[in-house]
Every structure is written in C-alpha cells, then in structure tokens.
C-alpha positions in Angstrom: -13.9 -27.0 7.4 -10.8 -26.9 9.5 -10.6 -24.0 11.9 -6.8 -23.8 11.3 -6.1 -21.1 8.8 -3.3 -21.5 6.3 -0.5 -19.0 6.6 -0.4 -15.8 4.7 2.5 -17.1 2.6 0.6 -20.3 1.8 -2.4 -18.4 0.7 -0.3 -16.1 -1.5 1.5 -19.1 -3.0 -1.8 -20.8 -3.9 -3.2 -17.5 -5.3 -0.2 -17.2 -7.7 -0.7 -20.9 -8.7 -4.4 -20.2 -9.6 -3.1 -17.6 -12.1 -0.8 -19.9 -13.9 -3.3 -22.1 -15.8 -7.0 -22.6 -16.4 -9.7 -20.1 -15.5 -11.3 -19.5 -12.0 -14.1 -17.3 -10.7 -13.1 -15.0 -7.9 -16.4 -13.6 -6.5 -16.7 -10.5 -4.5 -18.2 -10.6 -0.9 -18.9 -7.4 1.0 -18.7 -8.7 4.6 -17.5 -11.7 6.6 -20.8 -13.5 6.3 -20.9 -13.3 2.5 -17.2 -14.2 2.3 -17.7 -17.3 4.4 -20.7 -18.5 2.3 -18.8 -18.0 -0.9 -15.8 -19.9 0.5 -18.2 -22.8 1.5 -19.4 -23.0 -2.1 -15.9 -24.0 -3.1 -14.5 -20.8 -4.6 -10.7 -21.0 -4.4 -10.2 -17.2 -3.8 -12.3 -14.1 -3.1 -12.0 -10.4 -3.9 -13.3 -7.5 -2.1 -15.7 -5.0 -3.7 -15.3 -1.3 -2.8 -18.8 -0.6 -3.8 -20.5 -3.5 -2.1 -18.7 -2.7 1.2 -19.3 1.0 0.9 -23.1 0.4 0.5 -23.1 -1.9 3.6 -21.7 1.1 5.5 -24.3 3.5 4.2 -21.8 5.3 1.9 -21.2 5.7 -1.8 -18.5 3.8 -3.6 -15.2 5.5 -3.0 -16.3 7.5 0.0 -14.7 5.3 2.7 -11.3 6.1 4.2 -8.1 4.0 3.8 -8.2 3.1 7.5 -11.7 1.7 7.2 -10.8 -0.3 4.1 -7.7 -1.7 5.8 -9.9 -2.8 8.7 -12.2 -4.5 6.2 -9.4 -6.3 4.5 -8.1 -7.6 7.8 -11.6 -8.8 8.7 -12.1 -10.8 5.5 -8.6 -12.3 5.7 -9.4 -13.4 9.3 -12.8 -14.7 8.4 -11.7 -17.0 5.6 -9.2 -19.6 4.6 -8.7 -18.7 1.0 -6.7 -16.0 -0.7 -8.3 -12.5 -0.6 -7.6 -10.0 -3.4 -8.2 -6.3 -2.4 -10.1 -3.9 -4.5 -7.8 -1.2 -3.4 -9.3 1.5 -5.7 -6.7 4.1 -6.7 -4.4 3.3 -3.8 -5.8 6.2 -1.7 -3.1 8.5 -3.0 -2.2 10.6 -5.9 1.6 10.7 -5.7 3.4 7.4 -6.4 5.3 7.6 -3.2 2.1 7.8 -1.2 0.7 4.9 -3.3 3.6 2.8 -2.1 2.9 3.6 1.5 -0.8 2.6 1.0 0.2 -0.6 -0.6 2.6 -1.4 2.3 -0.2 -1.0 4.7 -2.5 -3.2 2.6 0.0 -6.0 2.3 0.4 -6.0 6.1 -3.3 -7.1 6.4 -2.5 -10.5 5.0 -4.2 -10.1 1.6 -2.9 -12.3 -1.3 -3.3 -9.6 -4.0 -4.4 -6.1 -4.7 -5.4 -4.0 -7.6 -4.5 -0.4 -8.4 -6.7 1.7 -10.7 -5.6 4.5 -13.0 -8.8 6.6 -12.4 -8.4 10.0 -10.7 -12.0 10.5 -9.5 -12.1 13.8 -11.3 -14.7 13.8 -14.1 -12.8 16.5 -16.0 -9.6 14.5 -16.1 -10.8 10.9 -15.4 -7.5 9.1 -15.9 -4.0 9.7 -14.7 -1.7 10.4 -17.7 0.2 7.4 -18.7 3.5 8.3 -17.2 1.9 9.0 -13.8 -0.2 5.9 -14.0 2.9 3.8 -14.7 4.8 5.4 -11.9 2.0 4.5 -9.5 2.1 0.8 -10.6 5.8 0.8 -10.3 5.6 2.2 -6.8 3.1 -0.4 -5.8 5.4 -3.1 -7.2 8.4 -1.8 -5.3 6.3 -1.7 -2.0 5.3 -5.3 -2.5 8.8 -6.4 -3.3 10.1 -4.7 -0.2 7.5 -6.7 1.8 8.7 -10.0 0.3 7.3 -9.9 -3.2 4.6 -12.6 -2.8 1.5 -10.4 -2.9 0.0 -10.4 -6.4 -0.4 -7.0 -8.1 -3.2 -6.2 -10.5 -3.0 -3.3 -12.9 -6.4 -1.8 -13.9 -7.1 0.4 -16.9 -10.4 2.1 -16.2 -11.0 3.6 -19.6 -14.3 1.8 -20.2 -15.7 2.8 -16.8 -14.9 6.5 -17.0 -16.4 7.3 -20.4 -13.4 6.6 -22.6 -14.2 3.2 -24.1 -11.2 3.1 -26.4 -9.8 -0.5 -26.6 -6.4 0.7 -28.1 -5.9 3.0 -25.2 -6.8 0.4 -22.6 -4.4 -2.1 -24.2 -1.6 0.5 -24.3 -2.1 1.2 -20.6 -2.3 -2.5 -19.7 0.9 -3.3 -21.5 2.6 -0.4 -19.7 1.4 -1.6 -16.4 2.6 -5.1 -17.2 6.1 -3.7 -17.9 6.0 -1.7 -14.7 5.5 -4.9 -12.7 1.8 -5.8 -12.6 1.2 -9.6 -12.4 -2.3 -9.6 -13.7 -4.1 -7.1 -16.0 -7.7 -5.9 -15.9 -9.8 -3.6 -18.1 -13.2 -3.5 -16.4 -16.0 -2.7 -18.8 -14.9 -4.8 -21.8 -17.7 -7.3 -22.7 -17.7 -8.7 -26.2 -15.7 -11.6 -27.3 -13.5 -9.6 -29.7 -12.5 -7.1 -27.0 -11.8 -9.8 -24.5 -9.7 -11.8 -26.9 -7.8 -8.7 -28.0 -6.8 -7.9 -24.4 -5.8 -11.4 -23.6 -3.5 -11.5 -26.7 -2.1 -8.1 -26.1 -0.8 -8.8 -22.6 0.1 -12.5 -22.9 1.5 -14.4 -21.2 0.3 -12.3 -18.2 -3.1 -13.4 -16.9 -6.2 -11.3 -17.5 -9.1 -10.6 -15.1 -12.6 -10.2 -16.7 -15.4 -8.3 -14.9 -18.8 -9.9 -15.4 -20.9 -7.3 -13.6 -24.2 -7.9 -15.3 -26.2 -10.9 -16.6 -24.2 -12.3 -19.5 -24.7 -14.9 -22.1 -21.0 -15.9 -21.7 -20.4 -18.9 -19.5 -17.3 -19.6 -17.5 -16.2 -22.2 -20.0 -16.7 -19.8 -22.9 -14.7 -17.1 -21.1 -12.0 -19.6 -20.4 -11.8 -20.5 -24.1 -11.0 -16.8 -24.8 -7.9 -17.2 -22.6 -9.1 -15.3 -19.6 -7.5 -16.5 -16.4 -9.9 -15.2 -13.8 -13.5 -13.8 -13.6 -14.8 -11.4 -11.0 -18.2 -9.9 -10.5 -17.4 -6.6 -8.7 -20.4 -5.3 -6.8 -22.9 -7.4 -8.7 -23.7 -9.9 -5.9 -24.1 -7.0 -3.5 -26.5 -5.3 -6.0 -28.4 -8.6 -6.3 -28.9 -8.7 -2.5 -29.8 -5.0 -2.4 -32.3 -5.5 -5.3 -34.2 -8.2 -3.4 -34.1 -6.1 -0.2 -35.3 -2.9 -2.0 -38.1 -4.6 -3.8 -39.4 -6.3 -0.7 -39.1 -3.2 1.5 -40.9 -1.0 -1.1 -43.8 -3.5 -1.4 -44.3 -3.2 2.4 -43.9 0.6 2.5 -46.0 1.4 -0.6 -48.6 -1.3 -0.6 -48.6 -3.1 2.7 -47.7 -6.2 0.8 -45.4 -8.8 2.4 -45.2 -11.1 -0.7 -41.7 -10.0 -1.3 -40.6 -12.0 1.7 -41.4 -15.3 0.0 -37.9 -15.7 -1.4 -36.2 -15.1 2.0 -33.4 -17.5 3.1 -34.3 -19.7 6.0 -33.2 -18.4 9.3 -32.6 -21.9 10.5 -30.4 -22.6 7.5 -28.3 -19.5 8.1 -27.9 -20.3 11.8 -26.9 -23.8 11.0 -24.4 -22.5 8.5 -22.8 -19.9 10.7 -23.2 -21.9 14.0 -20.1 -23.9 13.5 -17.9 -21.0 12.5 -16.0 -18.8 14.8 
C-alpha cells in the first residue's frame, strides 16, 4: 500500500461515487489498528462506531465528549487511505445552531461523511419532535455547504432503537431528512426484507444504509437485491472482539483454564502486518 494518502477532496469524491450505484459494506473499526486491517482487506470505506470506541476507552456508548470524538476522527482519517464516515451521534448538541458548529468541527477533521441521529438520550422523550429533528439536519447541511459541500450527510431515524419500532414513523422522518438535505438515509434496527424494501422505496432515489449488527441470514448480495446501497455493522465487530476477550479472561479467572487462548491471532502475523505501516 502506498504511504501517500489521497487528499480529503479525493476521498470525499470517491465516497460519493460509492453511493451512486451498487452496494458496498462499510465496516466499523474502533481504533487505528482495526481500521488499517479492514482497509487491507479491501473495504472501500470505513465508518466509526461510537459504542466500539467508547468501550475501548472504558466508557459507555455516548459518554465521550465531542473533543475526544473529534480527536478519534482525525486519528482514523490519518491512519487510513479510504473515506471515513463519522458516527457523530446526535451532533453533541440540542439546538440546531450548535449542531451546525459541531458539524463544522467534524468536517475539519477530514472525514468524508457523518451521520446525525434524532435521538435525545432522554428515555421519557426519546426522539426530537419532527420539526426540531428536521431543523437539526438542515443546520448540519448548511454547515457542510459552508465548508465546501463535499462531505456526505446521513440522516438517521432512531425509532427502532429507542423502543418506537414504527415503520411509518421512521419513513416519515427519513423523507423529511432527505428534503432537509441528507444525502443518505438510515433507520437502524430494521431487519426483515419487507421493512428494508419499504424504506428503500420510500426515500428513492437517495441511497439507504442498512445496519447488520447481529448474525443475519441475509447476505450482501441479497441486501443489494433489495436496493440497499451500503451496509454497516455498527459496534458488532467490537462486540465480537470483546466477546472473545471476555470468554477467555473468565476461563482464566474462574477456572484457571487457558484454553480460550487457542483462537488468538499470531503475534508474528500482527507484527508483520503493522510493521510496514507508519
């Protein structure tokens, strides 16, 4: 791999191109090492995971500050050669004007895209009302446009993740976010074929991101046949890594049993992989 990184504008251009046709997987690394490995496997773009990164810092999802997330975004952009999409949670702000400022700072890290959620973090009122949510997406769009307009904006309807699994509401929100300037639409939590096809049809011709966060019978080709443009896995890869770690550590702690280490990656292989990388 060349050590010469493509420019930010080149990465953003190629990212937009990926969303114009076909279907691609955009996996979610949680640090520079996992990002570099995924890039080496041939993935054309990567997306951050707020949960995976938070766990790596010993915190719960959503507990890290905007400044820490911005440093993380800049690190992944510097560590890789492919476009990076930011899981930017709810924009680290309530007011639309403050969302715009947060987005401006994120764009400056060199990311190729970012997503803005409509969840509030308040279990009693889990989603922003539609007008406020639309205003927040519109503010993000304006911030991106002021910065040159080439960073891709993803609008997320969190209905299924906050205990409101209403497909009609999710579609209404996604259509509104599309009209407010979102380039790509995302309703994490939808799983079955009918739900996926309905979302794709509802926001066409805008591209749709599908979250596959658990073992699924659907393959990439089957998801592509439903019209989905991109597939992410959220914190699932981080959870897989944590699962192996936790099982092995518990065997040692509870039984004095080291058999869980049998599936460990080779240290030599890892050193060889990372040895020729800056």
